[in-house]
C-alpha positions as CSV (number, residue, x, y, z in Angstrom):
1,M,-10.2,-8.3,-11.9
2,R,-7.6,-5.6,-12.3
3,V,-6.5,-3.6,-9.2
4,R,-3.9,-0.9,-8.6
5,A,-1.1,-2.1,-6.3
6,L,2.1,-0.9,-4.6
7,S,5.0,-3.0,-3.2
8,V,6.1,-2.0,0.3
9,R,8.9,-3.6,2.5
10,Q,8.0,-5.3,5.7
11,P,7.3,-4.5,8.5
12,Y,5.9,-1.3,6.8
13,A,3.4,-3.2,4.6
14,D,1.8,-4.7,7.7
15,L,1.8,-1.3,9.5
16,L,-0.1,0.3,6.6
17,V,-2.7,-2.4,6.5
18,Q,-3.1,-2.3,10.3
19,G,-3.6,1.5,10.1
20,K,-0.6,2.2,12.3
21,K,1.3,3.9,9.4
22,T,-0.8,6.5,7.8
23,M,1.7,7.9,5.3
24,E,3.9,6.1,2.8
25,V,7.1,8.0,1.7
26,R,8.0,7.9,-1.9
27,S,10.4,9.8,-4.2
28,Y,7.5,10.5,-6.6
29,Q,3.9,11.8,-6.2
30,T,0.7,10.0,-7.1
31,R,-2.5,11.4,-8.5
32,H,-4.3,8.2,-7.6
33,R,-7.0,8.5,-5.0
34,G,-9.0,5.6,-3.6
35,P,-8.2,1.9,-2.9
36,L,-4.7,0.6,-3.3
37,L,-3.6,-3.0,-2.9
38,I,-0.6,-3.3,-0.6
39,C,1.9,-6.0,-1.5
40,S,4.8,-7.0,0.8
41,T,8.2,-7.3,-0.9
42,A,10.0,-10.6,-0.8
43,R,13.0,-9.0,0.9
44,P,14.2,-8.2,3.5
45,V,13.2,-11.5,5.1
46,L,11.5,-10.9,8.4
47,D,10.1,-13.7,10.5
48,G,6.4,-13.5,11.2
49,H,5.6,-11.4,8.1
50,A,4.0,-12.4,4.8
51,L,6.6,-11.8,2.1
52,G,6.0,-11.5,-1.6
53,H,2.2,-11.4,-1.1
54,A,-0.7,-9.0,-1.5
55,I,-1.8,-8.6,2.1
56,G,-4.3,-5.7,2.3
57,I,-5.9,-2.6,1.0
58,V,-5.7,1.1,2.0
59,E,-7.5,4.2,0.7
60,V,-5.2,6.9,-0.7
61,V,-6.7,10.2,0.3
62,G,-3.9,12.6,-0.6
63,C,-0.3,13.2,-1.6
64,R,2.0,16.1,-0.8
65,L,5.6,17.0,-0.1
66,M,6.8,15.5,3.2
67,E,7.1,17.9,6.2
68,P,9.3,17.2,9.3
69,S,6.1,16.7,11.4
70,D,5.1,13.7,9.1
71,A,8.0,11.5,10.3
72,A,6.0,9.7,13.1
73,A,2.9,9.0,10.9
74,A,5.3,7.7,8.1
75,C,7.3,5.6,10.5
76,A,10.4,7.1,8.8
77,D,12.9,9.9,9.1
78,Y,12.2,13.2,7.5
79,Q,13.3,13.2,3.8
80,P,13.3,16.7,2.2
81,G,11.9,16.6,-1.3
82,A,10.1,13.3,-0.8
83,Y,6.3,12.9,-1.1
84,V,3.9,11.3,1.5
85,W,1.0,9.4,0.2
86,I,-1.7,9.9,2.9
87,V,-3.7,6.7,3.5
88,E,-6.7,5.6,5.6
89,Q,-8.9,2.6,6.3
90,G,-6.2,-0.1,6.1
91,R,-7.8,-3.6,6.0
92,A,-6.4,-7.1,5.5
93,I,-7.3,-9.5,2.8
94,E,-6.6,-13.2,2.3
95,P,-2.9,-13.1,1.2
96,F,-1.9,-14.3,-2.3
97,P,1.5,-14.4,-4.0
98,V,2.5,-11.3,-6.0
99,K,5.6,-10.4,-8.0
100,G,6.1,-6.8,-6.9
101,R,7.5,-3.8,-8.8
102,Q,9.2,-0.5,-7.9
103,T,6.3,1.8,-8.8
104,Q,2.5,1.5,-8.8
105,F,1.3,-1.4,-11.0
106,E,-1.8,-3.3,-11.8
107,I,-2.7,-6.8,-10.8
108,N,-5.2,-9.1,-12.4
109,H,-6.2,-11.7,-9.8
110,P,-9.3,-13.9,-9.8
111,S,-9.5,-14.3,-6.0
112,L,-10.3,-10.6,-5.5
113,S,-14.0,-9.7,-5.6
114,R,-16.0,-6.6,-4.5
115,A,-17.7,-8.5,-1.7
116,E,-14.4,-10.0,-0.4
117,T,-12.6,-6.7,-0.1
118,S,-15.5,-4.4,0.7
119,A,-13.8,-1.7,-1.2
120,P,-16.1,0.3,-3.5
121,G,-14.1,1.5,-6.5
122,L,-11.2,-0.8,-6.0
123,F,-11.7,-2.3,-9.4
124,E,-10.7,-0.2,-12.3
125,Y,-11.9,-2.8,-14.9
126,D,-14.5,-5.5,-14.8
């Protein structure tokens, strides 16, 4: 099954999946709304974190220019001109290895199923 995915450095990938980080800062905006597979990057190496794996799913509910007041929710310093992707409903999945990319990408992985992820609309193709 094909899913839309995003690579995020640790520990931020875990914070998104846990719902502790509700905004992802990017230099570009997204029109995507709905489920997004969060993949942890292979670097930097941090003990206790899954690296180079798909680890969870969030729901993208909006995207806009970053405001100074977004810093806490983004777990980042204010970055003028950057965009925040507003996310909700982070949830973990059974991790599996992924070779990440710098922008949004699609993954075709047989272990993902509608029932397993409980994410209506996650799958763009059947």
